[in-house]
C-alpha positions in Angstrom: 173.7 147.4 86.3 177.0 145.5 86.4 179.2 146.1 89.5 182.7 145.4 90.7 181.8 143.6 93.8 185.1 144.5 95.5 184.6 148.2 95.1 180.8 148.5 94.8 181.3 150.7 91.7 179.7 150.3 88.3 182.1 149.1 85.7 183.1 151.2 82.8 184.9 150.4 79.5 188.6 149.9 80.3 189.5 151.2 76.9 187.6 154.5 76.6 186.2 154.7 80.2 182.6 155.1 78.9 180.0 154.7 81.6 177.6 153.0 79.1 180.2 150.4 78.1 177.6 148.5 76.1 177.4 151.5 73.7 181.0 152.5 73.2 181.9 149.9 70.7 184.6 148.0 72.7 182.4 145.2 74.2 183.3 141.8 72.9 180.8 139.8 75.1 179.3 139.4 78.5 179.1 136.0 80.1 176.6 135.3 82.9 178.5 132.5 84.7 175.7 131.9 87.2 172.9 131.3 84.7 175.0 130.0 81.7 174.1 132.8 79.3 176.2 135.0 77.0 175.3 138.0 75.1 176.1 141.5 74.0 178.8 143.3 72.1 180.3 142.0 68.9 179.4 138.4 69.8 175.7 139.2 69.3 176.4 139.8 65.6 177.0 136.0 65.0 175.6 134.5 68.2 173.8 131.7 66.3 177.1 130.4 64.9 178.7 130.4 68.3 175.7 128.5 69.7 175.9 125.9 67.0 179.5 125.0 68.1 178.4 124.6 71.7 177.0 121.2 71.0 180.6 119.8 70.8 181.1 120.6 74.5 179.9 118.6 77.5 178.3 121.5 79.2 177.7 125.2 78.8 180.1 126.0 81.6 183.1 124.4 79.8 182.1 126.1 76.6 181.9 129.5 78.2 185.3 129.1 79.7 186.7 127.9 76.4 185.2 131.0 74.6 186.6 133.4 77.2 190.0 131.9 76.8 189.7 132.0 73.0 188.6 135.6 73.0 191.6 136.5 75.2 193.9 134.6 72.9 192.6 136.8 70.1 193.3 140.0 72.0 190.3 140.6 74.3 190.8 142.0 77.7 188.9 140.2 80.5 187.7 142.6 83.1 189.4 141.7 86.4 187.9 141.3 89.8 184.6 140.0 91.0 182.0 141.4 88.6 178.4 140.9 89.4 174.9 141.7 88.2 173.1 142.2 91.5 169.6 140.9 92.0 167.4 139.6 94.7 168.2 136.6 96.8 169.4 133.8 94.5 169.3 136.2 91.5 172.8 137.8 91.7 175.0 136.7 88.7 178.7 136.3 88.4 179.7 138.1 85.2 182.8 137.8 83.0 183.0 140.6 80.5 185.5 141.1 77.7 186.6 144.2 75.8 188.8 144.9 72.9 190.0 147.8 70.7 188.5 146.0 67.8 185.9 143.6 69.1 184.6 142.6 65.7 188.1 141.4 64.7 188.4 139.4 68.0 185.0 137.7 67.4 185.7 137.0 63.7 189.1 135.5 64.4 187.6 133.3 67.2 184.9 132.1 64.9 187.4 131.2 62.2 189.3 129.1 64.7 186.2 127.4 65.9 185.2 126.5 62.4 188.6 124.7 62.0 187.8 122.4 64.9 
């Protein structure tokens, strides 16, 4: 369950308003900023290629921030607000989640740009 911490409500896809946003086809990726993981959406289709590029960065945090910015540059929408995945003490994660009308195109264009570096 992913929540908007400010409102306490579960998030939905900002494009089609699906409750199960991970199934609607608009999810680009979900970044767990607390535990340094990313997954889901169109990114999962070529996750290995994105992970291979991460070696060029000093730490996973800077890589995640760079990917989020790159996806936004390619047309992804970053969910605003304080998004969290609640858990027990010390287990709640800060989440950054991106959506797009065409998430596969966003991911493909981002990967093309990363390959040029």
